[in-house]
ChimeraX commands (.cxc) that place a marker at each C-alpha (Angstrom):
marker #1 position 14.19,-9.93,11.96 radius 0.5
marker #1 position 16.12,-12.00,14.44 radius 0.5
marker #1 position 19.49,-13.28,15.51 radius 0.5
marker #1 position 19.16,-16.85,16.75 radius 0.5
marker #1 position 21.50,-19.33,18.39 radius 0.5
marker #1 position 21.43,-23.09,17.84 radius 0.5
marker #1 position 23.64,-26.04,18.64 radius 0.5
marker #1 position 24.47,-29.29,16.94 radius 0.5
marker #1 position 26.24,-31.96,19.02 radius 0.5
marker #1 position 27.62,-29.43,21.51 radius 0.5
marker #1 position 26.46,-27.30,24.45 radius 0.5
marker #1 position 25.51,-23.66,23.83 radius 0.5
marker #1 position 28.14,-21.29,25.21 radius 0.5
marker #1 position 27.01,-18.81,27.86 radius 0.5
marker #1 position 26.25,-15.63,25.96 radius 0.5
marker #1 position 24.38,-12.53,27.02 radius 0.5
marker #1 position 22.19,-12.81,23.95 radius 0.5
marker #1 position 20.40,-9.46,24.19 radius 0.5
marker #1 position 23.64,-7.47,24.60 radius 0.5
marker #1 position 25.42,-9.62,22.01 radius 0.5
marker #1 position 22.60,-9.03,19.53 radius 0.5
marker #1 position 22.72,-5.27,20.16 radius 0.5
marker #1 position 26.48,-5.31,19.53 radius 0.5
marker #1 position 26.05,-7.30,16.31 radius 0.5
marker #1 position 23.39,-4.83,15.11 radius 0.5
marker #1 position 25.68,-1.90,15.97 radius 0.5
marker #1 position 28.54,-3.40,13.97 radius 0.5
marker #1 position 26.23,-4.04,11.01 radius 0.5
marker #1 position 24.95,-0.44,11.22 radius 0.5
marker #1 position 28.57,0.76,11.10 radius 0.5
marker #1 position 28.64,-0.74,7.58 radius 0.5
marker #1 position 25.19,0.72,6.73 radius 0.5
marker #1 position 23.60,-2.71,7.05 radius 0.5
marker #1 position 20.54,-3.96,8.93 radius 0.5
marker #1 position 20.35,-7.41,10.50 radius 0.5
marker #1 position 17.79,-9.69,8.95 radius 0.5
marker #1 position 17.68,-13.39,9.81 radius 0.5
marker #1 position 21.03,-14.49,11.22 radius 0.5
marker #1 position 21.44,-17.97,12.67 radius 0.5
marker #1 position 24.50,-19.02,14.62 radius 0.5
marker #1 position 24.99,-22.77,14.74 radius 0.5
marker #1 position 27.54,-23.83,17.34 radius 0.5
marker #1 position 29.01,-27.25,16.64 radius 0.5
marker #1 position 31.99,-29.57,17.02 radius 0.5
marker #1 position 34.98,-30.00,14.72 radius 0.5
marker #1 position 33.37,-33.17,13.36 radius 0.5
marker #1 position 30.24,-31.27,12.29 radius 0.5
marker #1 position 32.04,-28.28,10.78 radius 0.5
marker #1 position 34.30,-30.63,8.80 radius 0.5
marker #1 position 31.20,-32.34,7.41 radius 0.5
marker #1 position 29.68,-28.95,6.48 radius 0.5
marker #1 position 32.95,-27.86,4.89 radius 0.5
marker #1 position 33.19,-31.05,2.82 radius 0.5
marker #1 position 29.51,-31.18,1.82 radius 0.5
marker #1 position 28.89,-27.55,0.88 radius 0.5
marker #1 position 32.32,-26.12,0.07 radius 0.5
marker #1 position 34.23,-29.23,-1.02 radius 0.5
marker #1 position 36.99,-28.36,1.50 radius 0.5
marker #1 position 38.56,-31.21,3.46 radius 0.5
marker #1 position 39.81,-29.33,6.51 radius 0.5
marker #1 position 38.71,-28.02,9.88 radius 0.5
marker #1 position 37.91,-24.36,10.38 radius 0.5
marker #1 position 36.53,-22.13,13.11 radius 0.5
marker #1 position 33.73,-20.43,11.17 radius 0.5
marker #1 position 31.78,-20.94,7.95 radius 0.5
marker #1 position 29.36,-18.27,6.77 radius 0.5
marker #1 position 26.53,-18.92,4.33 radius 0.5
marker #1 position 25.44,-15.53,3.04 radius 0.5
marker #1 position 21.78,-14.90,2.12 radius 0.5
marker #1 position 22.06,-11.11,2.17 radius 0.5
marker #1 position 19.80,-9.05,-0.04 radius 0.5
marker #1 position 20.67,-5.39,-0.42 radius 0.5
marker #1 position 21.45,-3.85,2.94 radius 0.5
marker #1 position 19.57,-6.54,4.92 radius 0.5
marker #1 position 22.21,-9.02,6.03 radius 0.5
marker #1 position 21.12,-12.61,6.58 radius 0.5
marker #1 position 22.91,-15.89,6.81 radius 0.5
marker #1 position 23.81,-19.06,8.65 radius 0.5
marker #1 position 27.07,-18.93,10.58 radius 0.5
marker #1 position 28.55,-22.26,11.72 radius 0.5
marker #1 position 31.10,-22.01,14.53 radius 0.5
marker #1 position 33.20,-24.93,15.76 radius 0.5
marker #1 position 33.65,-24.47,19.48 radius 0.5
marker #1 position 36.43,-27.10,19.39 radius 0.5
marker #1 position 38.46,-24.95,17.00 radius 0.5
marker #1 position 37.61,-21.76,18.91 radius 0.5
marker #1 position 39.08,-23.42,22.00 radius 0.5
marker #1 position 42.26,-24.58,20.23 radius 0.5
marker #1 position 42.70,-21.21,18.49 radius 0.5
marker #1 position 42.42,-19.40,21.81 radius 0.5
marker #1 position 45.33,-21.46,23.13 radius 0.5
marker #1 position 47.26,-21.03,19.88 radius 0.5
marker #1 position 46.83,-17.24,19.78 radius 0.5
marker #1 position 47.22,-16.68,23.53 radius 0.5
marker #1 position 43.70,-15.35,24.01 radius 0.5
marker #1 position 40.75,-16.54,26.07 radius 0.5
marker #1 position 37.96,-18.76,24.79 radius 0.5
marker #1 position 35.55,-15.84,25.15 radius 0.5
marker #1 position 37.76,-13.43,23.19 radius 0.5
marker #1 position 38.15,-15.93,20.38 radius 0.5
marker #1 position 34.43,-16.75,20.40 radius 0.5
marker #1 position 33.41,-13.11,20.02 radius 0.5
marker #1 position 36.02,-12.68,17.28 radius 0.5
marker #1 position 34.46,-15.47,15.19 radius 0.5
marker #1 position 30.92,-14.31,16.01 radius 0.5
marker #1 position 31.70,-10.96,14.42 radius 0.5
marker #1 position 33.88,-12.46,11.68 radius 0.5
marker #1 position 30.78,-14.11,10.23 radius 0.5
marker #1 position 28.82,-10.85,10.40 radius 0.5
marker #1 position 31.65,-8.98,8.68 radius 0.5
marker #1 position 31.41,-11.49,5.83 radius 0.5
marker #1 position 27.68,-10.76,5.62 radius 0.5
marker #1 position 28.58,-7.05,5.45 radius 0.5
marker #1 position 30.66,-7.77,2.34 radius 0.5
marker #1 position 34.15,-8.04,3.81 radius 0.5
marker #1 position 36.23,-10.89,2.42 radius 0.5
marker #1 position 39.46,-12.45,3.60 radius 0.5
marker #1 position 40.58,-14.79,0.83 radius 0.5
marker #1 position 42.79,-12.64,-1.42 radius 0.5
marker #1 position 46.22,-11.30,-0.59 radius 0.5
marker #1 position 46.05,-8.60,2.09 radius 0.5
marker #1 position 42.37,-9.20,2.83 radius 0.5
marker #1 position 43.06,-11.39,5.87 radius 0.5
marker #1 position 44.99,-8.57,7.53 radius 0.5
marker #1 position 42.21,-6.08,6.68 radius 0.5
marker #1 position 39.64,-8.49,8.16 radius 0.5
marker #1 position 41.65,-8.72,11.39 radius 0.5
marker #1 position 41.69,-4.92,11.64 radius 0.5
marker #1 position 37.90,-4.82,11.16 radius 0.5
marker #1 position 37.44,-7.59,13.75 radius 0.5
marker #1 position 39.52,-5.58,16.23 radius 0.5
marker #1 position 37.48,-2.43,15.49 radius 0.5
marker #1 position 34.26,-4.38,16.10 radius 0.5
marker #1 position 35.60,-5.93,19.30 radius 0.5
marker #1 position 36.46,-2.42,20.54 radius 0.5
marker #1 position 32.71,-1.65,20.32 radius 0.5
marker #1 position 31.81,-4.39,22.82 radius 0.5
marker #1 position 29.81,-2.97,25.72 radius 0.5
marker #1 position 31.50,-3.18,29.13 radius 0.5
marker #1 position 29.14,-5.92,30.35 radius 0.5
marker #1 position 30.20,-8.11,27.43 radius 0.5
marker #1 position 33.88,-7.29,27.92 radius 0.5
marker #1 position 33.66,-8.65,31.46 radius 0.5
marker #1 position 31.66,-11.67,30.28 radius 0.5
marker #1 position 34.14,-12.41,27.48 radius 0.5
marker #1 position 37.00,-12.57,29.98 radius 0.5
marker #1 position 35.00,-14.99,32.13 radius 0.5
marker #1 position 33.72,-17.32,29.37 radius 0.5
marker #1 position 35.36,-20.69,29.49 radius 0.5
marker #1 position 35.70,-23.37,26.92 radius 0.5
marker #1 position 34.93,-27.01,27.58 radius 0.5
marker link #1:1,2 radius 0.2
marker link #1:2,3 radius 0.2
marker link #1:3,4 radius 0.2
marker link #1:4,5 radius 0.2
marker link #1:5,6 radius 0.2
marker link #1:6,7 radius 0.2
marker link #1:7,8 radius 0.2
marker link #1:8,9 radius 0.2
marker link #1:9,10 radius 0.2
marker link #1:10,11 radius 0.2
marker link #1:11,12 radius 0.2
marker link #1:12,13 radius 0.2
marker link #1:13,14 radius 0.2
marker link #1:14,15 radius 0.2
marker link #1:15,16 radius 0.2
marker link #1:16,17 radius 0.2
marker link #1:17,18 radius 0.2
marker link #1:18,19 radius 0.2
marker link #1:19,20 radius 0.2
marker link #1:20,21 radius 0.2
marker link #1:21,22 radius 0.2
marker link #1:22,23 radius 0.2
marker link #1:23,24 radius 0.2
marker link #1:24,25 radius 0.2
marker link #1:25,26 radius 0.2
marker link #1:26,27 radius 0.2
marker link #1:27,28 radius 0.2
marker link #1:28,29 radius 0.2
marker link #1:29,30 radius 0.2
marker link #1:30,31 radius 0.2
marker link #1:31,32 radius 0.2
marker link #1:32,33 radius 0.2
marker link #1:33,34 radius 0.2
marker link #1:34,35 radius 0.2
marker link #1:35,36 radius 0.2
marker link #1:36,37 radius 0.2
marker link #1:37,38 radius 0.2
marker link #1:38,39 radius 0.2
marker link #1:39,40 radius 0.2
marker link #1:40,41 radius 0.2
marker link #1:41,42 radius 0.2
marker link #1:42,43 radius 0.2
marker link #1:43,44 radius 0.2
marker link #1:44,45 radius 0.2
marker link #1:45,46 radius 0.2
marker link #1:46,47 radius 0.2
marker link #1:47,48 radius 0.2
marker link #1:48,49 radius 0.2
marker link #1:49,50 radius 0.2
marker link #1:50,51 radius 0.2
marker link #1:51,52 radius 0.2
marker link #1:52,53 radius 0.2
marker link #1:53,54 radius 0.2
marker link #1:54,55 radius 0.2
marker link #1:55,56 radius 0.2
marker link #1:56,57 radius 0.2
marker link #1:57,58 radius 0.2
marker link #1:58,59 radius 0.2
marker link #1:59,60 radius 0.2
marker link #1:60,61 radius 0.2
marker link #1:61,62 radius 0.2
marker link #1:62,63 radius 0.2
marker link #1:63,64 radius 0.2
marker link #1:64,65 radius 0.2
marker link #1:65,66 radius 0.2
marker link #1:66,67 radius 0.2
marker link #1:67,68 radius 0.2
marker link #1:68,69 radius 0.2
marker link #1:69,70 radius 0.2
marker link #1:70,71 radius 0.2
marker link #1:71,72 radius 0.2
marker link #1:72,73 radius 0.2
marker link #1:73,74 radius 0.2
marker link #1:74,75 radius 0.2
marker link #1:75,76 radius 0.2
marker link #1:76,77 radius 0.2
marker link #1:77,78 radius 0.2
marker link #1:78,79 radius 0.2
marker link #1:79,80 radius 0.2
marker link #1:80,81 radius 0.2
marker link #1:81,82 radius 0.2
marker link #1:82,83 radius 0.2
marker link #1:83,84 radius 0.2
marker link #1:84,85 radius 0.2
marker link #1:85,86 radius 0.2
marker link #1:86,87 radius 0.2
marker link #1:87,88 radius 0.2
marker link #1:88,89 radius 0.2
marker link #1:89,90 radius 0.2
marker link #1:90,91 radius 0.2
marker link #1:91,92 radius 0.2
marker link #1:92,93 radius 0.2
marker link #1:93,94 radius 0.2
marker link #1:94,95 radius 0.2
marker link #1:95,96 radius 0.2
marker link #1:96,97 radius 0.2
marker link #1:97,98 radius 0.2
marker link #1:98,99 radius 0.2
marker link #1:99,100 radius 0.2
marker link #1:100,101 radius 0.2
marker link #1:101,102 radius 0.2
marker link #1:102,103 radius 0.2
marker link #1:103,104 radius 0.2
marker link #1:104,105 radius 0.2
marker link #1:105,106 radius 0.2
marker link #1:106,107 radius 0.2
marker link #1:107,108 radius 0.2
marker link #1:108,109 radius 0.2
marker link #1:109,110 radius 0.2
marker link #1:110,111 radius 0.2
marker link #1:111,112 radius 0.2
marker link #1:112,113 radius 0.2
marker link #1:113,114 radius 0.2
marker link #1:114,115 radius 0.2
marker link #1:115,116 radius 0.2
marker link #1:116,117 radius 0.2
marker link #1:117,118 radius 0.2
marker link #1:118,119 radius 0.2
marker link #1:119,120 radius 0.2
marker link #1:120,121 radius 0.2
marker link #1:121,122 radius 0.2
marker link #1:122,123 radius 0.2
marker link #1:123,124 radius 0.2
marker link #1:124,125 radius 0.2
marker link #1:125,126 radius 0.2
marker link #1:126,127 radius 0.2
marker link #1:127,128 radius 0.2
marker link #1:128,129 radius 0.2
marker link #1:129,130 radius 0.2
marker link #1:130,131 radius 0.2
marker link #1:131,132 radius 0.2
marker link #1:132,133 radius 0.2
marker link #1:133,134 radius 0.2
marker link #1:134,135 radius 0.2
marker link #1:135,136 radius 0.2
marker link #1:136,137 radius 0.2
marker link #1:137,138 radius 0.2
marker link #1:138,139 radius 0.2
marker link #1:139,140 radius 0.2
marker link #1:140,141 radius 0.2
marker link #1:141,142 radius 0.2
marker link #1:142,143 radius 0.2
marker link #1:143,144 radius 0.2
marker link #1:144,145 radius 0.2
marker link #1:145,146 radius 0.2
marker link #1:146,147 radius 0.2
marker link #1:147,148 radius 0.2
marker link #1:148,149 radius 0.2
marker link #1:149,150 radius 0.2
marker link #1:150,151 radius 0.2
view
């Protein structure tokens, strides 16, 4: 089982993949889940809009789209992340690119763990769970997150 990172029309952000993967597995384990095949696809706003229109019939930009292929406790899926929107959200929310990137990385995993954010009150609960997961970041990643830069 593997966590993989791909790009479409954009450069791969600098991630400490081994430590990031360990963190993702630890968060999944917190929800009694095991990581199966998880693919992160980093892309531009143009690409994520096309994915959103084609597969979800949504005509708007977003930061993350999760396609869930989970079976039982083995979480698997494709997680598309628009680095353009991550960058603009970081500015909007007064955070760094790295902080926002790790938030959406784990947001997708939380969806695979069965946490939703569509209904009333669920968005706030998701934010709490994101913050709990971010608190589990190892120190090496905390330093890296502060140093990660957007475009």
